[in-house]
VMD Tcl script that draws the C-alpha trace (Angstrom):
set ca {
  {16.01 -38.58 37.60}
  {18.87 -38.60 40.12}
  {16.59 -38.08 43.11}
  {15.13 -40.56 45.58}
  {11.45 -39.92 46.25}
  {11.36 -42.51 49.03}
  {14.12 -44.47 50.70}
  {14.62 -46.54 53.86}
  {17.46 -44.89 55.78}
  {18.53 -45.87 59.32}
  {15.18 -47.27 60.48}
  {13.34 -44.37 58.86}
  {11.29 -44.04 55.68}
  {12.66 -40.81 54.23}
  {10.35 -39.17 51.70}
  {10.36 -35.96 49.71}
  {7.59 -33.69 50.97}
  {5.91 -33.09 47.62}
  {3.59 -30.48 49.06}
  {6.61 -28.13 49.28}
  {7.73 -28.53 45.65}
  {8.80 -26.78 43.49}
  {9.81 -24.01 45.90}
  {11.52 -26.18 48.50}
  {13.12 -29.63 48.42}
  {12.45 -30.93 51.92}
  {12.33 -34.42 53.40}
  {10.14 -36.07 56.02}
  {11.46 -38.95 58.12}
  {8.57 -41.31 58.90}
  {9.70 -43.10 62.03}
  {6.21 -44.22 63.05}
  {3.10 -45.40 61.22}
  {1.06 -42.29 62.06}
  {3.56 -40.05 60.30}
  {3.43 -42.26 57.22}
  {-0.39 -42.40 57.25}
  {-0.62 -38.62 57.30}
  {2.12 -38.29 54.65}
  {0.05 -40.46 52.28}
  {-3.22 -38.74 53.15}
  {-1.99 -35.18 52.64}
  {-0.04 -36.09 49.44}
  {3.44 -35.56 50.84}
  {4.04 -38.89 49.12}
  {1.76 -39.67 46.16}
  {1.60 -41.64 42.93}
  {0.34 -45.22 42.95}
  {3.71 -47.06 42.89}
  {5.28 -44.70 45.46}
  {2.26 -45.12 47.73}
  {2.69 -48.88 47.51}
  {6.32 -48.64 48.59}
  {5.37 -46.13 51.29}
  {2.80 -48.60 52.62}
  {5.43 -51.36 52.86}
  {7.82 -48.99 54.64}
  {4.91 -47.86 56.82}
  {4.56 -51.42 58.09}
  {8.23 -51.39 59.04}
  {7.70 -48.10 60.86}
  {4.72 -49.60 62.65}
  {6.64 -52.58 64.02}
  {10.02 -50.99 64.76}
  {9.22 -50.28 68.43}
  {7.87 -53.79 69.19}
  {9.51 -55.42 72.19}
  {9.50 -59.05 73.20}
  {9.05 -62.42 71.51}
  {5.27 -62.87 71.66}
  {4.51 -63.98 68.09}
  {0.76 -63.59 68.52}
  {1.03 -59.95 69.61}
  {3.54 -59.24 66.86}
  {1.33 -60.74 64.14}
  {-1.65 -58.76 65.43}
  {0.44 -55.58 65.28}
  {1.38 -56.30 61.64}
  {-2.25 -56.88 60.66}
  {-3.46 -53.83 62.60}
  {-0.77 -51.67 61.00}
  {-1.75 -52.84 57.52}
  {-5.44 -52.20 58.24}
  {-4.65 -48.69 59.46}
  {-2.49 -47.79 56.46}
  {-5.23 -49.10 54.15}
  {-7.52 -46.30 55.38}
  {-5.21 -43.53 54.17}
  {-6.43 -43.34 50.55}
  {-8.93 -45.52 48.64}
  {-8.18 -45.42 44.92}
  {-4.57 -46.46 44.23}
  {-4.64 -50.26 44.29}
  {-0.84 -50.46 44.72}
  {-1.41 -49.47 48.36}
  {-3.56 -52.52 49.02}
  {-1.48 -54.86 46.86}
  {1.72 -54.05 48.75}
  {0.01 -54.34 52.13}
  {-1.25 -57.76 51.02}
  {2.33 -58.74 50.19}
  {3.49 -57.70 53.64}
  {0.72 -59.72 55.32}
  {1.54 -62.69 53.12}
  {4.99 -62.82 54.75}
  {3.29 -63.90 57.97}
  {1.40 -66.70 56.21}
  {4.59 -67.96 54.53}
  {6.40 -68.30 57.85}
  {3.98 -70.05 60.23}
  {6.74 -71.30 62.53}
  {8.99 -68.22 62.52}
  {9.68 -66.33 65.73}
  {9.41 -62.54 66.09}
  {13.01 -61.84 65.08}
  {12.70 -64.03 62.00}
  {9.39 -62.42 61.00}
  {10.87 -58.97 61.49}
  {13.76 -59.83 59.20}
  {11.43 -61.35 56.59}
  {9.18 -58.28 56.60}
  {12.17 -55.99 56.12}
  {13.35 -58.12 53.21}
  {9.89 -58.03 51.59}
  {9.72 -54.25 51.85}
  {13.18 -53.91 50.29}
  {12.16 -56.31 47.52}
  {9.09 -54.17 46.79}
  {11.34 -51.10 46.58}
  {13.89 -52.75 44.27}
  {11.21 -54.27 42.04}
  {9.70 -50.82 41.45}
  {13.07 -49.55 40.28}
  {13.43 -52.38 37.78}
  {9.83 -52.15 36.61}
  {10.03 -48.40 35.98}
  {13.05 -48.80 33.71}
  {11.36 -51.57 31.74}
  {8.16 -49.54 31.32}
  {10.15 -46.55 30.13}
  {12.01 -48.57 27.52}
  {8.83 -50.13 26.12}
  {7.04 -46.79 25.96}
  {10.00 -45.01 24.40}
  {9.43 -47.04 21.23}
  {6.30 -44.91 20.71}
  {8.28 -41.64 20.72}
  {9.49 -40.56 17.31}
  {11.99 -37.80 16.57}
  {10.29 -34.43 16.35}
  {7.17 -35.63 18.21}
  {5.35 -33.53 20.80}
  {3.73 -35.40 23.67}
  {1.21 -34.38 26.31}
  {0.92 -35.61 29.89}
  {-1.27 -34.88 32.90}
  {-0.62 -34.86 36.65}
  {2.70 -36.39 37.71}
  {3.62 -39.95 36.82}
  {7.35 -39.54 37.11}
  {10.15 -40.26 39.56}
  {8.18 -38.47 42.27}
  {5.32 -40.96 41.82}
  {7.58 -44.02 42.01}
  {11.03 -44.81 43.38}
  {12.87 -44.29 40.11}
  {12.02 -43.26 36.52}
  {8.29 -43.12 36.89}
  {5.65 -44.52 34.56}
  {4.39 -41.99 32.01}
  {7.42 -39.74 32.51}
  {9.65 -42.78 32.48}
  {8.78 -43.03 28.79}
  {10.32 -39.59 28.29}
  {13.43 -40.38 30.33}
  {14.07 -43.55 28.34}
  {13.43 -41.76 25.03}
  {15.89 -39.05 26.04}
  {18.48 -41.67 26.96}
  {17.99 -43.24 23.53}
  {18.76 -39.90 21.90}
  {15.24 -39.08 20.68}
  {14.40 -35.40 20.09}
  {10.91 -34.48 21.33}
  {8.93 -31.94 23.30}
  {6.43 -32.29 26.14}
  {3.35 -30.28 27.06}
  {2.41 -30.63 30.72}
  {-1.16 -29.96 31.85}
  {-1.18 -27.94 35.08}
  {-3.58 -30.47 36.69}
  {-6.11 -28.66 38.83}
  {-6.83 -28.35 41.68}
  {-3.44 -29.14 43.26}
  {-1.27 -28.44 40.21}
  {0.79 -31.64 40.26}
  {1.55 -31.11 36.57}
  {2.77 -27.57 37.10}
  {4.54 -28.10 40.42}
  {5.93 -31.61 40.03}
  {6.05 -32.72 36.39}
  {7.55 -29.47 35.14}
  {10.05 -29.52 38.00}
  {11.10 -33.06 37.10}
  {11.31 -32.57 33.33}
  {13.19 -29.29 33.59}
  {15.74 -30.92 35.94}
  {16.16 -33.61 33.29}
  {16.59 -30.94 30.61}
  {13.60 -32.17 28.61}
  {11.91 -29.48 26.49}
  {8.77 -28.75 28.54}
  {5.86 -26.33 28.11}
  {3.22 -25.81 30.79}
  {-0.41 -25.33 29.75}
  {-3.69 -24.83 31.57}
  {-5.85 -27.95 31.55}
  {-8.47 -26.28 29.34}
  {-5.93 -25.53 26.58}
  {-5.50 -29.16 25.54}
  {-8.37 -29.21 23.04}
  {-7.03 -26.20 21.19}
  {-3.55 -27.72 20.95}
  {-4.98 -30.94 19.55}
  {-7.05 -29.06 16.99}
  {-3.90 -27.17 15.98}
  {-2.19 -30.57 15.55}
  {0.45 -29.68 18.12}
  {0.03 -32.93 20.07}
  {1.25 -36.19 18.56}
  {0.70 -38.56 21.49}
  {-0.59 -38.56 25.08}
  {0.79 -40.52 28.05}
  {-0.97 -40.74 31.41}
  {-0.37 -42.82 34.50}
  {-2.99 -44.80 36.42}
  {-3.96 -45.53 40.01}
  {-6.07 -48.59 39.26}
  {-6.88 -50.51 36.08}
  {-9.88 -52.83 35.95}
  {-9.95 -56.25 34.28}
  {-11.56 -54.74 31.17}
  {-8.91 -52.00 30.77}
  {-10.86 -49.09 32.27}
  {-8.29 -46.92 34.04}
  {-8.61 -44.51 36.96}
  {-6.20 -41.61 36.99}
  {-6.09 -37.99 38.15}
  {-9.28 -36.06 37.47}
  {-9.13 -34.60 33.97}
  {-7.56 -37.65 32.34}
  {-10.92 -38.83 30.99}
  {-11.43 -35.41 29.42}
  {-8.10 -35.72 27.62}
  {-8.97 -39.19 26.36}
  {-12.27 -37.97 24.90}
  {-10.51 -35.08 23.19}
  {-7.78 -37.38 21.91}
  {-10.35 -39.73 20.39}
  {-12.08 -36.83 18.64}
  {-8.83 -35.46 17.23}
  {-7.23 -38.78 16.35}
  {-4.40 -38.49 18.87}
  {-3.12 -41.81 20.33}
  {-3.82 -41.96 24.07}
  {-1.76 -44.35 26.22}
  {-2.01 -45.39 29.85}
  {1.35 -46.25 31.42}
  {1.35 -48.44 34.54}
  {2.98 -51.48 36.15}
  {1.40 -54.87 36.74}
  {0.82 -53.89 40.39}
  {-1.71 -51.24 39.31}
  {-4.09 -53.77 37.72}
  {-7.04 -55.03 39.76}
  {-8.55 -58.15 38.24}
  {-11.01 -58.37 41.13}
  {-13.13 -55.68 39.51}
  {-14.69 -56.13 36.08}
  {-14.92 -52.47 35.07}
  {-14.07 -48.95 36.10}
  {-17.55 -48.52 37.56}
  {-16.33 -50.51 40.56}
  {-13.22 -48.42 41.22}
  {-13.60 -46.38 44.44}
  {-13.06 -42.70 43.73}
  {-11.58 -40.59 46.49}
  {-13.33 -37.29 47.20}
  {-11.06 -34.80 48.88}
  {-11.69 -31.80 51.08}
  {-13.34 -28.65 49.60}
  {-10.44 -26.41 50.63}
  {-8.30 -27.86 47.84}
  {-10.58 -25.98 45.42}
  {-11.79 -23.03 47.49}
  {-8.33 -22.04 48.75}
  {-4.78 -21.84 47.45}
  {-1.95 -21.73 49.98}
  {-4.52 -20.79 52.59}
  {-5.87 -17.85 50.60}
  {-9.61 -17.97 49.71}
  {-10.24 -18.28 45.96}
  {-14.01 -18.77 46.07}
  {-16.98 -17.29 47.97}
  {-17.33 -18.53 51.54}
  {-19.89 -21.33 51.82}
  {-19.97 -22.32 48.15}
  {-20.78 -26.00 47.56}
  {-17.82 -28.04 46.26}
  {-17.50 -31.35 44.44}
  {-13.90 -32.56 44.50}
  {-13.30 -36.10 43.18}
  {-9.56 -36.73 42.94}
  {-9.83 -39.21 40.05}
  {-11.90 -40.09 37.02}
  {-12.14 -43.29 34.99}
  {-11.16 -43.50 31.32}
  {-13.09 -46.26 29.48}
  {-10.93 -48.84 27.76}
  {-12.47 -47.98 24.37}
  {-10.65 -44.62 24.51}
  {-7.25 -46.13 25.33}
  {-4.90 -46.84 22.43}
  {-2.73 -49.13 24.53}
  {-1.46 -49.78 28.07}
  {2.31 -49.66 28.48}
  {3.57 -52.12 31.11}
  {6.91 -53.61 32.12}
  {6.08 -56.58 29.87}
  {5.26 -54.59 26.76}
  {2.23 -52.77 25.37}
  {-1.18 -54.31 25.93}
  {-3.77 -53.58 23.26}
  {-7.43 -54.48 22.75}
  {-9.16 -56.83 23.32}
  {-8.20 -55.86 26.84}
  {-10.07 -58.47 28.89}
  {-8.15 -61.31 27.26}
  {-4.80 -59.59 26.88}
  {-4.69 -58.08 30.37}
  {-5.41 -61.51 31.82}
  {-2.58 -63.00 29.77}
  {-0.12 -60.44 31.13}
  {-1.25 -60.30 34.74}
  {-1.38 -64.08 35.09}
  {2.29 -64.39 34.16}
  {4.37 -65.90 36.98}
  {6.30 -63.45 39.14}
  {9.55 -64.95 37.89}
  {8.89 -63.73 34.35}
  {11.48 -61.03 33.93}
  {10.07 -57.56 33.29}
  {11.79 -55.74 30.48}
  {11.89 -58.82 28.27}
  {9.32 -57.86 25.68}
  {7.02 -60.74 24.97}
  {5.16 -58.93 22.22}
  {2.58 -56.20 21.80}
  {-0.51 -58.01 22.92}
}
mol new
graphics top color blue
foreach p $ca { graphics top sphere $p radius 0.5 }
foreach p [lrange $ca 0 end-1] q [lrange $ca 1 end] { graphics top cylinder $p $q radius 0.2 }
display resetview
């Protein structure tokens, strides 16, 4: 994908406004932390890895107007900015992991003055950005090994370049497979209620000239029964220590159907999406979004006024339904508790893309 979802340009975090796609390709320049907070909240920038990068850039936006050399005030501003950004959305753990990395810069430089801290924070944010690029390519290459010529894959929501800073996670598998010369087709679930699959994934894959067919979410079972789906790839917003994975609502439904029909179901995510502080998916916080996302479309009512609405943005797929988890270090397989720990505990210096083995 030759398009930059998010980029730091002239003291501004420039992001694609994904709420306008596919009809318009427009950008938002987040020059202050409030603009970034609202961009994350309203899904102008979305996808766990992209949100993590946006959070790091949001810290830079939050400190750019600081004047003076009072280290104490500057450190307080950094911490307050991180705390504020952490309230934007609750489920994607990349947000919190990248904010933790930005705060860790302060701890690593106890004697640094304001100018030195400012420079170190900028460097950390740029490192986070560059690491996501490298990680996406490695994930794509590992996952591409699962794509065979003539295969038809299914995906849900958008886990592509728009959800990261480069290839993407689940869609990165398709981009790498295409680069390797594999011939395959993709079915994209529309992904109700905000149609990220229809609006974003189809837009991406068609730009990349990948054979893509859009389906309603409730068509997946029929396609599996007709043996038209050979494999399923989905992204993740948080993965627990036992392998339970939270992703866009409807992913769990696909995993259950895949199990019933014998279709391999893979989660595709970077190391930064794992949360070893929680034992299972039952502890993953699930964001519930405003009713209007279901009752209205583009401001037009689509349901009776006053109807009660339940609108969780994510669901959790139990590890027992997951065939494997594709990461930048290779494919993790069951038993997940042991094998996830082995991968996640690897030192940061371990180079992603160097396949250790399928664990």
